[in-house]
C-alpha positions as CSV (number, residue, x, y, z in Angstrom):
1,X,58.2,16.9,14.4
2,X,58.9,15.6,17.9
3,X,59.9,11.9,18.3
4,X,56.7,11.1,19.9
5,X,55.0,12.2,16.9
6,X,55.8,9.2,14.9
7,X,53.3,7.3,17.0
8,X,50.8,8.9,15.2
9,X,50.6,7.1,11.9
10,X,50.2,3.7,13.3
11,X,48.0,4.8,15.9
12,X,45.5,6.3,13.2
13,X,45.9,3.1,11.3
14,X,44.7,1.0,13.9
15,X,42.1,3.5,15.0
16,X,40.7,3.3,11.4
17,X,40.7,-0.4,11.3
18,X,38.9,-0.7,14.4
19,X,36.2,1.6,13.1
20,X,36.2,-1.1,9.8
21,X,35.7,-3.7,12.3
22,X,32.7,-2.2,13.9
23,X,31.2,-1.5,10.4
24,X,31.5,-5.0,9.3
25,X,30.3,-6.3,12.8
26,X,27.2,-4.2,12.3
27,X,26.6,-5.4,8.9
28,X,27.0,-9.2,9.6
29,X,24.6,-9.0,12.7
30,X,22.2,-7.5,10.4
31,X,22.0,-9.7,7.5
32,X,18.5,-10.8,8.0
33,X,17.0,-7.4,9.6
34,X,14.4,-6.3,7.5
35,X,15.4,-3.2,5.4
36,X,18.9,-2.8,6.9
37,X,21.1,-1.0,4.8
38,X,24.9,-1.7,4.8
39,X,27.6,0.4,5.5
40,X,31.3,0.2,5.2
41,X,34.4,2.1,6.2
42,X,36.4,3.9,3.7
43,X,40.1,5.5,4.3
44,X,41.7,8.9,3.7
45,X,45.5,9.9,4.0
46,X,46.4,12.4,6.4
47,X,49.2,14.7,5.1
48,X,50.7,17.9,6.1
49,X,48.5,18.0,9.1
50,X,48.5,19.5,12.5
51,X,47.7,17.8,15.9
52,X,48.8,20.0,18.7
53,X,52.1,21.5,18.3
54,X,53.2,18.7,16.2
55,X,53.2,19.3,12.4
56,X,53.6,17.1,9.3
57,X,52.1,13.9,11.0
58,X,51.1,11.5,8.3
59,X,48.3,8.3,8.7
60,X,45.0,7.5,7.9
61,X,41.6,8.4,9.1
62,X,38.3,6.6,8.3
63,X,34.8,7.8,7.4
64,X,31.8,5.8,7.0
65,X,29.8,5.3,3.6
66,X,26.0,4.1,3.6
67,X,24.5,2.3,0.8
68,X,20.8,3.2,1.3
69,X,19.9,3.0,-2.3
70,X,21.3,-0.4,-2.9
71,X,18.5,-2.8,-3.2
72,X,18.1,-5.6,-0.8
73,X,17.0,-9.2,-1.0
74,X,13.3,-9.8,-1.0
75,X,11.4,-12.7,0.4
76,X,7.8,-13.8,0.0
77,X,6.1,-13.9,3.6
78,X,2.0,-14.3,2.6
79,X,1.7,-11.6,5.2
80,X,-0.8,-9.2,3.9
81,X,0.8,-6.4,6.1
82,X,4.2,-6.7,4.4
83,X,5.1,-4.5,1.3
84,X,8.5,-4.3,-0.4
85,X,9.9,-1.6,-2.9
86,X,11.4,-2.8,-5.9
87,X,13.7,0.2,-7.3
88,X,14.3,3.6,-5.4
89,X,12.6,5.4,-3.0
90,X,11.5,5.1,0.8
91,X,8.4,4.8,2.9
92,X,7.3,7.9,4.6
93,X,6.7,8.0,8.4
94,X,5.9,10.3,11.3
95,X,6.4,10.0,14.8
96,X,3.1,11.1,15.6
97,X,-0.3,10.1,14.6
98,X,-1.5,13.8,13.6
99,X,1.6,14.3,11.7
100,X,3.0,16.8,14.0
101,X,6.3,14.9,14.6
102,X,9.4,14.2,12.9
103,X,9.4,12.9,9.4
104,X,11.6,9.8,9.1
105,X,12.0,7.5,6.1
106,X,12.8,3.5,5.8
107,X,12.8,0.5,3.4
108,X,11.5,-1.9,5.9
109,X,8.0,-2.7,5.0
110,X,7.2,-4.9,7.7
111,X,4.1,-3.1,8.9
112,X,2.2,-3.7,12.1
113,X,-1.2,-2.5,13.6
114,X,-0.9,-0.1,16.5
115,X,-3.9,1.1,18.8
116,X,-4.2,5.0,18.8
117,X,-5.9,7.3,20.7
118,X,-9.3,6.2,22.5
119,X,-12.6,8.0,21.2
120,X,-16.2,7.5,21.1
121,X,-18.1,6.5,18.1
122,X,-21.7,7.8,17.3
123,X,-23.2,5.1,19.3
124,X,-21.4,6.3,22.4
125,X,-19.1,3.3,22.4
126,X,-15.6,3.7,23.2
127,X,-12.8,2.3,20.8
128,X,-9.0,2.9,20.0
129,X,-8.1,4.1,16.3
130,X,-6.0,1.7,14.4
131,X,-2.9,2.6,12.4
132,X,-0.4,1.0,10.3
133,X,3.2,1.6,11.8
134,X,6.8,0.2,11.4
135,X,8.4,-1.9,14.1
136,X,9.3,1.1,15.9
137,X,5.6,2.5,16.2
138,X,6.2,5.3,13.8
139,X,3.2,6.0,11.6
140,X,3.1,5.2,8.0
141,X,2.3,8.2,5.9
142,X,-0.1,8.4,2.7
143,X,-2.5,10.3,0.7
144,X,-6.1,9.8,1.5
145,X,-8.6,8.9,-1.2
146,X,-11.8,11.0,-1.5
147,X,-15.1,9.6,-1.4
148,X,-15.1,8.2,-4.8
149,X,-11.8,6.4,-4.1
150,X,-9.7,8.9,-6.0
151,X,-6.1,10.0,-5.2
152,X,-4.9,13.4,-5.4
153,X,-0.8,13.0,-5.3
154,X,0.7,16.1,-3.9
155,X,-1.7,16.9,-1.2
156,X,-1.1,16.5,2.6
157,X,-0.1,13.5,3.9
158,X,-2.1,11.6,6.7
159,X,-1.3,8.8,9.0
160,X,-3.2,5.4,7.7
161,X,-6.1,4.5,9.8
162,X,-7.6,0.9,9.3
163,X,-10.2,0.6,12.1
164,X,-13.8,-0.1,11.1
165,X,-14.9,3.4,12.4
166,X,-12.8,5.2,10.2
167,X,-14.9,3.8,7.3
168,X,-18.3,3.6,8.4
169,X,-21.9,3.1,7.0
170,X,-21.5,6.5,5.4
171,X,-17.9,5.8,4.0
172,X,-16.9,4.8,0.7
173,X,-19.1,1.5,1.0
174,X,-22.2,3.4,1.7
175,X,-25.6,2.0,0.7
176,X,-26.5,2.7,-2.9
177,X,-29.8,2.4,-4.5
178,X,-30.4,-0.1,-7.4
179,X,-30.2,1.8,-11.0
180,X,-29.8,-1.2,-13.4
181,X,-31.0,-4.7,-13.4
182,X,-31.4,-7.9,-15.8
183,X,-33.5,-10.9,-15.9
184,X,-33.2,-14.1,-17.8
185,X,-36.0,-16.5,-18.4
186,X,-38.2,-18.3,-21.0
187,X,-42.0,-18.1,-21.3
188,X,-43.5,-20.9,-23.1
189,X,-44.9,-20.1,-26.6
190,X,-47.9,-22.4,-25.7
191,X,-49.2,-20.2,-22.9
192,X,-52.9,-19.5,-23.4
193,X,-54.1,-16.2,-24.2
194,X,-54.6,-14.3,-20.8
195,X,-52.5,-16.8,-19.1
196,X,-49.3,-15.8,-17.4
197,X,-45.8,-16.7,-15.9
198,X,-44.1,-14.8,-13.0
199,X,-40.4,-14.4,-12.3
200,X,-39.1,-13.2,-8.7
201,X,-37.1,-10.1,-8.4
202,X,-35.9,-8.0,-5.9
203,X,-34.0,-4.2,-5.7
204,X,-32.5,-2.2,-3.0
205,X,-33.3,1.3,-1.9
206,X,-30.9,4.2,-1.1
207,X,-30.9,2.9,2.7
208,X,-29.9,-0.5,1.3
209,X,-33.3,-2.2,2.3
210,X,-34.5,-4.9,-0.1
211,X,-37.9,-4.7,-1.7
212,X,-39.0,-7.8,-3.6
213,X,-41.4,-7.8,-6.2
214,X,-42.8,-10.3,-9.1
215,X,-42.3,-9.7,-12.8
216,X,-45.9,-11.2,-14.3
217,X,-45.9,-11.8,-18.0
218,X,-49.2,-12.0,-19.5
219,X,-49.9,-13.6,-23.0
220,X,-51.8,-11.2,-25.2
221,X,-53.9,-12.2,-28.3
222,X,-51.2,-11.7,-30.8
223,X,-49.0,-14.8,-30.5
224,X,-45.7,-13.3,-29.4
225,X,-46.7,-10.0,-27.8
226,X,-46.6,-10.2,-24.1
227,X,-47.4,-7.6,-21.0
228,X,-45.1,-7.4,-18.2
229,X,-46.1,-6.1,-14.9
230,X,-44.5,-4.9,-11.9
231,X,-46.4,-6.4,-8.8
232,X,-44.5,-5.6,-5.3
233,X,-44.9,-8.3,-2.7
234,X,-45.1,-5.8,0.0
235,X,-48.8,-4.8,-0.1
236,X,-48.2,-1.0,1.0
237,X,-45.5,-0.9,-1.8
238,X,-46.8,0.3,-5.2
239,X,-45.8,0.3,-8.9
240,X,-47.5,1.3,-12.0
241,X,-45.0,0.0,-14.3
242,X,-46.2,-2.0,-17.2
243,X,-44.7,-2.4,-20.7
244,X,-45.7,-4.6,-23.7
245,X,-43.1,-6.7,-25.7
246,X,-43.1,-8.4,-28.9
247,X,-40.9,-11.5,-29.6
248,X,-39.4,-12.1,-33.2
249,X,-39.9,-15.2,-35.4
250,X,-36.9,-16.8,-33.5
251,X,-38.6,-16.1,-29.8
252,X,-36.3,-13.3,-28.9
253,X,-36.3,-9.6,-28.3
254,X,-33.9,-7.2,-29.8
255,X,-30.2,-6.6,-28.0
256,X,-30.4,-3.8,-25.1
257,X,-33.9,-4.1,-24.7
258,X,-34.5,-2.2,-21.6
259,X,-37.7,-1.2,-19.7
260,X,-37.7,1.7,-16.9
261,X,-39.4,0.7,-13.9
262,X,-40.5,2.7,-10.4
263,X,-41.4,1.1,-7.3
264,X,-42.8,3.4,-4.6
265,X,-42.0,1.7,-1.1
266,X,-43.9,1.7,2.1
267,X,-41.8,4.6,3.1
268,X,-42.9,6.9,0.1
269,X,-39.5,6.5,-1.5
270,X,-39.3,5.9,-5.2
271,X,-36.7,3.3,-6.5
272,X,-36.1,4.0,-10.3
273,X,-34.1,1.6,-12.4
274,X,-33.9,0.2,-15.9
275,X,-34.5,-3.8,-16.4
276,X,-32.7,-5.3,-19.1
277,X,-35.1,-8.1,-20.8
278,X,-32.6,-8.8,-23.8
279,X,-32.1,-12.4,-22.2
280,X,-35.9,-13.2,-22.1
281,X,-36.9,-15.6,-24.5
282,X,-40.4,-17.1,-25.5
283,X,-39.7,-20.7,-27.1
284,X,-41.1,-24.0,-26.5
285,X,-43.7,-25.5,-24.0
286,X,-41.4,-25.2,-20.7
287,X,-41.1,-22.1,-18.4
288,X,-37.2,-21.8,-17.3
289,X,-36.3,-19.1,-14.9
290,X,-32.5,-18.5,-14.9
291,X,-32.0,-15.7,-12.7
292,X,-32.2,-11.8,-11.9
293,X,-29.2,-9.6,-11.4
294,X,-29.2,-6.2,-10.0
295,X,-26.4,-3.4,-9.0
296,X,-26.9,-1.4,-5.7
297,X,-25.6,-2.6,-2.2
298,X,-26.3,-2.6,1.7
299,X,-24.1,-0.4,3.7
300,X,-20.8,-2.2,4.4
301,X,-18.1,-1.8,7.3
302,X,-14.4,-2.2,6.6
303,X,-13.5,-5.9,7.1
304,X,-9.9,-5.9,6.0
305,X,-7.4,-4.5,3.3
306,X,-4.5,-5.2,1.0
307,X,-1.8,-3.7,-0.7
308,X,-1.7,-3.3,-4.7
309,X,1.6,-3.1,-6.7
310,X,1.1,0.9,-7.2
311,X,1.0,1.4,-3.3
312,X,-2.8,1.5,-3.0
313,X,-4.3,0.6,0.3
314,X,-7.7,-1.2,-1.1
315,X,-10.4,-1.7,1.6
316,X,-12.6,-4.9,1.7
317,X,-15.9,-4.2,3.1
318,X,-18.3,-6.5,4.6
319,X,-20.7,-6.1,1.6
320,X,-18.3,-7.5,-0.9
321,X,-17.3,-3.8,-2.0
322,X,-13.7,-2.8,-2.7
323,X,-12.4,0.7,-2.4
324,X,-9.0,2.6,-2.6
325,X,-8.5,4.0,0.9
326,X,-5.3,5.6,0.7
327,X,-2.1,5.4,-1.8
328,X,1.7,5.2,-0.4
329,X,4.3,8.0,-1.8
330,X,7.7,7.0,-2.1
331,X,10.4,9.8,-1.0
332,X,13.4,10.1,-3.2
333,X,16.6,12.4,-2.7
334,X,19.5,13.7,-4.9
335,X,21.6,11.8,-2.4
336,X,19.9,9.3,-0.6
337,X,23.1,7.6,0.4
338,X,23.8,10.9,2.8
339,X,20.7,10.4,4.9
340,X,21.3,10.4,8.5
341,X,20.9,6.9,10.1
342,X,19.2,6.7,13.4
343,X,18.3,4.1,15.8
344,X,15.6,1.6,14.7
345,X,16.6,1.2,10.9
346,X,15.2,4.7,9.8
347,X,16.8,7.5,8.4
348,X,16.3,11.3,8.5
349,X,17.1,14.3,6.0
350,X,20.5,15.6,6.0
351,X,21.7,18.6,4.6
352,X,24.1,16.4,2.1
353,X,20.9,14.3,1.2
354,X,18.6,17.3,0.1
355,X,14.9,17.4,0.5
356,X,12.6,14.7,-0.1
357,X,10.6,14.5,-3.3
358,X,7.2,12.5,-2.7
359,X,6.6,10.5,-5.9
360,X,3.7,8.1,-6.6
361,X,4.1,5.0,-8.5
362,X,2.2,4.6,-11.7
363,X,0.8,8.0,-11.5
364,X,-3.1,8.6,-11.5
365,X,-2.8,11.0,-13.9
366,X,-4.0,9.7,-17.5
367,X,-1.8,12.2,-19.6
368,X,1.4,10.5,-18.3
369,X,1.8,7.2,-20.2
370,X,5.6,7.0,-20.6
371,X,6.8,4.0,-19.1
372,X,10.2,5.2,-18.5
373,X,8.9,7.8,-16.1
374,X,8.5,4.6,-13.6
375,X,11.2,4.6,-10.7
376,X,9.8,1.9,-8.7
377,X,7.1,-0.8,-7.9
378,X,5.6,-2.2,-4.8
379,X,5.7,-6.0,-4.0
380,X,2.6,-6.9,-1.8
381,X,3.3,-9.6,0.8
382,X,7.0,-9.4,0.3
383,X,9.9,-8.2,2.8
384,X,13.0,-6.5,1.9
385,X,15.9,-8.0,3.9
386,X,19.5,-6.5,4.2
387,X,21.6,-5.6,1.1
388,X,24.5,-7.1,3.2
389,X,27.1,-9.3,0.8
390,X,28.3,-11.7,3.3
391,X,31.3,-12.7,1.0
392,X,32.1,-9.3,0.7
393,X,32.1,-8.6,4.6
394,X,34.4,-11.5,5.1
395,X,36.7,-10.1,2.5
396,X,36.7,-6.9,4.1
397,X,37.4,-8.6,7.4
398,X,40.6,-10.1,6.3
399,X,41.8,-7.1,4.7
400,X,41.1,-4.9,7.8
401,X,42.7,-7.6,10.1
402,X,45.9,-7.5,8.0
403,X,46.2,-3.8,7.8
404,X,45.5,-3.8,11.7
405,X,48.5,-5.9,11.9
406,X,50.6,-3.9,9.9
407,X,49.7,-0.6,11.8
408,X,50.6,-2.6,15.0
409,X,53.8,-4.1,13.9
410,X,54.8,-0.4,12.9
411,X,53.5,0.7,16.5
412,X,55.5,-1.7,18.0
413,X,58.8,-1.1,15.9
414,X,58.5,2.9,16.7
415,X,57.9,1.9,20.4
416,X,61.4,-0.4,20.3
417,X,63.0,2.6,18.5
418,X,62.1,4.9,21.1
419,X,62.9,2.9,23.9
420,X,66.5,2.4,22.1
421,X,67.0,6.1,21.5
422,X,66.2,6.8,25.3
423,X,68.8,4.2,26.6
424,X,71.5,5.7,24.3
425,X,70.7,9.1,25.9
426,X,71.3,7.7,29.4
């Protein structure tokens, strides 16, 4: 080979170590960057290669290796928008709210709220849709729940909307009529025949409107036989519900004693429910009212949300109701370390990584019970930091510095030899 070819080996060595310094510098500067995945520079020997007309030039070349699958440290933040992954997999993102953009992946679960497109609600008011995004503004993707809060994994993904109008009064927290109630009280055994005691109560109709009524307990001639009558407080509402009950020698009713009741409201709407009177007693001389409980609810609007450890986004509504809104999948790859790293600490599928497989944590399928199937879990209010090991980075830096100095010394020696050879020729 030409004499100037001997510069190749030390030059390649210095360039390789320069690449290593770049990796080390980037890793150290991102030690506290959420979801950052370290990478380092590896080396390969060049033998019997050709550069231009020069042959058999030896030396070293560099290539970068990412550690995307390596778990990073997690930190408790108490921030309800933070979510960390403990195990394998990456969050799925899309660059467009409608899902038509590029699909990206990240381990950084420090999510933010982002205002989306401007629309009008049914009342003609203008508002912005709200979405969950990463710090780059990419839209977090998940499986949407149906009206009953059930998740169908494997379906189409959608961007996570968290604004109030996304789950209005006809959504998962829509009004529900009362179907079951229970009352607890004691009516005195000393009540005169024909005398009565009154207990207040109320139910909700299908529109969430409250209807108040009284439960009037009237003493019959047999000592422990009583008649319960439903009397609506609204004069325009009616009820024909009455029932006779007989207490035993202990002043109690059989367990699960339930009475069917119907109330017709002023709007001609019928509310039918069962009243559990198992906790009604007839003892002593004093009347005691312990309370009345019922199901049903008024309509509620989305007031907040939280993550759980299966990746579900649970909505919290103004009526106290909670419902599953979405479930986050995790994307796994045959070779996740080969994903393409792009700006913003996010990754993109590559040929070497293979296609993404979307998997759910703690499957909703009741037939899958094998705990070994699980591959990850979510950590609400935690944030995954980088997986950089500072001690290793300083070790690599010392090694790279020494290798660079060795290559530089060889380069200097070759240069001196070349100058000496040139001077001998003259």
